[in-house]
C-alpha positions as CSV (number, residue, x, y, z in Angstrom):
1,M,0.0,0.0,0.0
2,V,1.3,3.5,-0.9
3,Y,0.0,6.1,1.6
4,P,-1.6,9.4,0.5
5,S,1.2,11.7,1.6
6,A,3.5,10.1,-1.0
7,T,1.8,12.2,-3.7
8,R,1.2,15.4,-1.6
9,R,3.3,18.5,-1.4
10,T,3.6,21.1,1.3
11,G,6.6,23.3,0.5
12,Y,9.6,20.9,0.3
13,L,7.8,18.2,2.3
14,A,5.3,15.3,1.2
15,G,2.4,16.9,3.0
16,T,1.9,18.5,6.4
17,D,3.5,17.2,9.5
18,E,0.1,15.8,10.5
19,E,-0.5,14.1,7.3
20,R,3.0,12.5,7.1
21,L,2.7,11.3,10.8
22,A,-0.7,9.9,10.3
23,D,0.6,7.9,7.3
24,L,3.7,6.7,9.0
25,Q,1.9,5.8,12.2
26,G,-0.9,4.1,10.2
27,A,1.7,2.0,8.4
28,F,3.4,0.8,11.6
29,D,0.0,0.1,13.4
30,D,-1.9,-1.7,10.5
31,P,-1.9,-5.4,11.3
32,K,-2.0,-6.1,7.6
33,T,1.3,-4.4,7.1
34,D,4.4,-6.7,6.9
35,G,7.0,-4.0,6.6
36,V,7.4,-0.2,6.3
37,W,9.6,0.8,3.3
38,T,10.2,4.5,2.9
39,L,9.8,5.9,-0.7
40,R,12.4,8.7,-0.6
41,G,14.8,10.3,1.8
42,G,12.4,11.7,4.4
43,Y,12.9,15.4,4.7
44,G,11.1,16.5,7.9
45,T,11.2,13.1,9.7
46,L,12.7,14.9,12.7
47,R,9.7,17.1,12.9
48,I,7.4,14.2,13.7
49,L,9.7,11.9,15.6
50,D,8.5,12.9,19.1
51,R,4.9,12.0,18.1
52,L,5.7,8.7,16.4
53,K,4.6,5.7,18.6
54,L,6.4,2.3,18.1
55,A,4.3,0.2,20.4
56,R,3.9,-2.5,17.7
57,Q,7.6,-2.6,17.2
58,R,8.2,-3.4,20.8
59,K,5.9,-6.4,20.9
60,D,5.6,-7.7,17.2
61,P,8.2,-5.9,15.1
62,I,8.1,-5.5,11.3
63,P,11.0,-4.4,9.1
64,F,11.5,-0.7,8.7
65,I,13.6,0.1,5.7
66,G,15.2,3.5,4.7
67,F,18.1,5.7,5.1
68,S,19.3,9.3,5.1
69,D,16.8,11.4,7.1
70,H,15.2,8.1,8.4
71,T,18.3,7.6,10.5
72,T,16.3,9.3,13.3
73,I,13.8,6.4,13.1
74,H,16.7,3.9,13.1
75,V,18.0,5.4,16.3
76,R,14.6,5.2,17.9
77,H,14.5,1.4,16.9
78,A,18.0,0.9,18.4
79,A,16.8,2.6,21.7
80,I,14.1,-0.1,22.0
81,G,16.3,-3.0,20.9
82,V,14.6,-3.7,17.6
83,I,16.5,-4.4,14.3
84,S,15.8,-2.0,11.5
85,F,17.2,-1.9,8.0
86,H,19.5,0.9,6.5
87,G,18.7,0.4,2.9
88,P,17.8,1.9,-0.4
89,H,14.6,3.7,-1.3
90,P,12.3,2.4,-4.1
91,G,12.0,6.0,-5.5
92,A,15.7,6.1,-6.3
93,A,18.2,4.0,-8.3
94,F,17.9,0.3,-7.8
95,P,20.4,-1.5,-9.9
96,P,20.7,-5.3,-9.8
97,E,23.5,-5.4,-7.2
98,T,21.5,-3.2,-4.9
99,E,18.4,-5.5,-5.4
100,E,20.6,-8.6,-4.7
101,S,21.8,-7.2,-1.4
102,F,18.3,-6.0,-0.4
103,R,16.9,-9.5,-1.1
104,S,19.7,-11.3,0.7
105,V,19.0,-9.3,3.9
106,L,15.2,-9.0,3.9
107,F,14.3,-12.3,2.4
108,S,16.7,-14.7,4.1
109,E,17.3,-15.7,7.7
110,D,21.0,-16.5,6.9
111,P,23.7,-14.0,7.8
112,P,24.5,-11.9,4.7
113,G,28.2,-11.9,5.2
114,V,30.6,-9.5,3.7
115,L,29.2,-6.3,2.2
116,P,29.7,-6.9,-1.6
117,R,31.6,-4.6,-3.9
118,R,30.7,-4.3,-7.5
119,S,32.8,-3.5,-10.5
120,G,33.6,0.2,-10.6
121,D,33.0,0.8,-6.9
122,P,36.0,2.5,-5.1
123,S,38.0,0.0,-3.1
124,P,37.4,0.2,0.7
125,R,40.3,1.7,2.5
126,T,41.9,0.8,5.9
127,L,42.1,3.8,8.1
128,V,43.0,2.3,11.4
129,P,44.1,-1.4,11.6
130,G,42.3,-3.8,13.8
131,R,39.2,-5.9,14.2
132,A,36.0,-5.0,15.9
133,E,32.9,-7.0,16.6
134,G,29.6,-5.6,17.9
135,P,26.0,-4.5,16.9
136,L,25.7,-2.2,14.0
137,F,24.4,1.3,14.7
138,G,24.2,4.7,12.9
139,G,23.4,6.0,9.5
140,N,23.5,9.5,8.1
141,L,26.2,11.8,9.7
142,A,24.1,15.0,9.5
143,L,21.0,13.4,11.2
144,L,23.1,11.9,14.0
145,A,24.6,15.3,14.6
146,A,21.1,16.8,14.6
147,L,20.0,14.3,17.3
148,C,22.8,15.4,19.7
149,G,21.3,17.1,22.8
150,S,17.9,15.6,22.2
151,R,16.0,12.7,23.9
152,D,17.2,10.6,21.1
153,A,20.9,11.4,21.4
154,P,22.9,8.7,19.7
155,N,25.2,6.2,21.7
156,A,27.7,4.0,19.9
157,R,29.1,2.4,23.0
158,R,30.2,-1.3,22.2
159,R,28.8,-0.8,18.7
160,I,30.2,-0.5,15.2
161,L,29.1,2.9,14.0
162,I,28.3,3.3,10.3
163,L,28.4,6.8,8.8
164,E,27.5,8.2,5.4
165,D,26.4,11.5,3.9
166,A,25.9,13.6,0.7
167,G,26.1,17.1,-0.5
168,E,28.2,18.3,2.5
169,P,31.4,20.2,2.1
170,A,34.5,19.0,4.0
171,Y,34.4,21.6,6.7
172,R,30.8,20.6,7.6
173,V,31.7,16.9,7.6
174,D,34.6,17.8,10.0
175,R,32.4,20.0,12.1
176,M,29.7,17.2,12.5
177,L,32.3,14.5,13.4
178,V,33.7,16.8,16.0
179,Q,30.2,17.5,17.3
180,L,29.6,13.8,17.7
181,E,32.9,13.5,19.5
182,R,32.3,16.3,21.9
183,A,28.8,14.9,22.6
184,G,30.4,11.6,23.7
185,V,28.8,9.6,20.9
186,F,32.2,7.8,20.1
187,E,32.9,6.9,23.7
188,G,33.4,3.1,23.9
189,A,32.6,2.6,20.3
190,A,34.0,-0.7,18.9
191,G,34.7,0.6,15.3
192,L,34.0,3.0,12.6
193,A,32.5,2.0,9.2
194,F,32.4,4.8,6.8
195,G,30.2,4.4,3.7
196,R,30.3,6.8,0.7
197,F,30.4,10.5,1.1
198,T,29.2,11.9,-2.2
199,G,28.2,15.1,-3.9
200,S,30.4,17.6,-2.2
201,P,30.0,21.1,-3.5
202,D,33.8,21.3,-3.2
203,G,34.1,19.3,-6.4
204,Q,37.6,18.3,-7.4
205,D,38.9,20.2,-4.4
206,D,37.0,18.0,-1.9
207,R,39.0,17.4,1.2
208,T,36.5,15.0,2.8
209,P,38.6,11.8,2.5
210,Q,41.4,13.7,4.3
211,V,39.0,14.9,7.0
212,I,37.7,11.3,7.6
213,D,41.2,9.8,7.6
214,E,42.5,12.3,10.1
215,F,39.6,12.0,12.4
216,A,39.7,8.2,12.5
217,L,43.4,8.1,13.2
218,R,42.8,10.5,16.1
219,L,40.0,8.4,17.4
220,G,42.3,5.3,17.2
221,I,39.7,2.5,16.9
222,P,39.4,0.1,14.0
223,A,38.1,2.1,11.0
224,V,37.4,1.5,7.3
225,A,36.2,4.0,4.6
226,D,34.4,3.8,1.2
227,L,32.2,0.8,2.1
228,P,29.4,0.2,-0.4
229,F,26.5,2.1,1.2
230,G,25.2,5.6,1.3
231,H,23.8,8.0,-1.4
232,V,25.0,5.9,-4.3
233,D,23.4,3.5,-6.8
234,H,25.0,0.6,-5.1
235,N,23.6,1.0,-1.6
236,C,23.9,-2.2,0.3
237,T,21.2,-3.0,2.8
238,I,22.5,-3.2,6.4
239,P,20.5,-4.7,9.3
240,L,21.1,-2.3,12.1
241,G,21.2,-3.9,15.5
242,V,22.7,-7.3,14.4
243,R,26.3,-8.3,15.2
244,A,29.0,-7.6,12.6
245,L,32.7,-7.9,12.2
246,L,34.7,-5.0,10.9
247,D,38.1,-6.3,9.8
248,S,40.0,-3.1,8.8
249,H,43.1,-5.2,7.8
250,A,41.0,-6.7,5.0
251,A,38.9,-3.5,4.7
252,T,35.7,-5.5,5.1
253,L,32.4,-5.3,7.0
254,S,30.8,-8.8,7.6
255,I,27.3,-9.1,9.0
256,L,27.3,-12.1,11.3
257,E,23.5,-12.5,11.9
258,G,20.4,-12.6,9.9
259,G,18.1,-9.6,10.4
260,V,14.8,-11.4,9.8
261,K,13.1,-14.5,11.2
262,A,10.4,-16.7,9.7
263,S,7.0,-15.8,11.1
């Protein structure tokens, strides 16, 4: 079922806050719904987060799938101990490799294993050597930074933190990473898994890789960059909340548990 606000427009949003909240709440609460899959990136999700009730997710969870601004809802799922899925939107590019990853995570109980690269992807890079194991947590850098100081402030303790973003210049990426650091988000984190940071307005003069490299080295925990997820065509689906192994020597992220169970 596609909900009405998918075709509405209020300024840059898909309907008013009340309309979008009603649709999202209805999707979670409808007993006929087997999963909630967000169509696009979710501008304004933060505006309705405090009024979203996840009562069904606490007792009989269904998959929630999305990324970018929907990081806020992933953090809320993590707070109640429920797996959610950082994955592509059907309203964006969906090449065969992206679909294969999506199906392997959402339609199989088996552990998906190593995030797959495809031909033409940049090679993942080791930033800080080491191995880290723990539950996956995180998502979009800008939204995690926006949650600092709120009731949904992120906490990566004993977790592998995944981070990605798009359209941000290097100085803002640096500022947001430092904001998370000053807010204590990285305290006790097991490892850092950076996805793709794309679309910087700095163009060929983009210093984002340098910013990420220097930050990871300063933090000193196992870290890998350029993993295949983010605002890119090949956006691997990642079950947040399941255990994973970050092997920065091999520059891989392996998902060790399945994210779904047969009903």
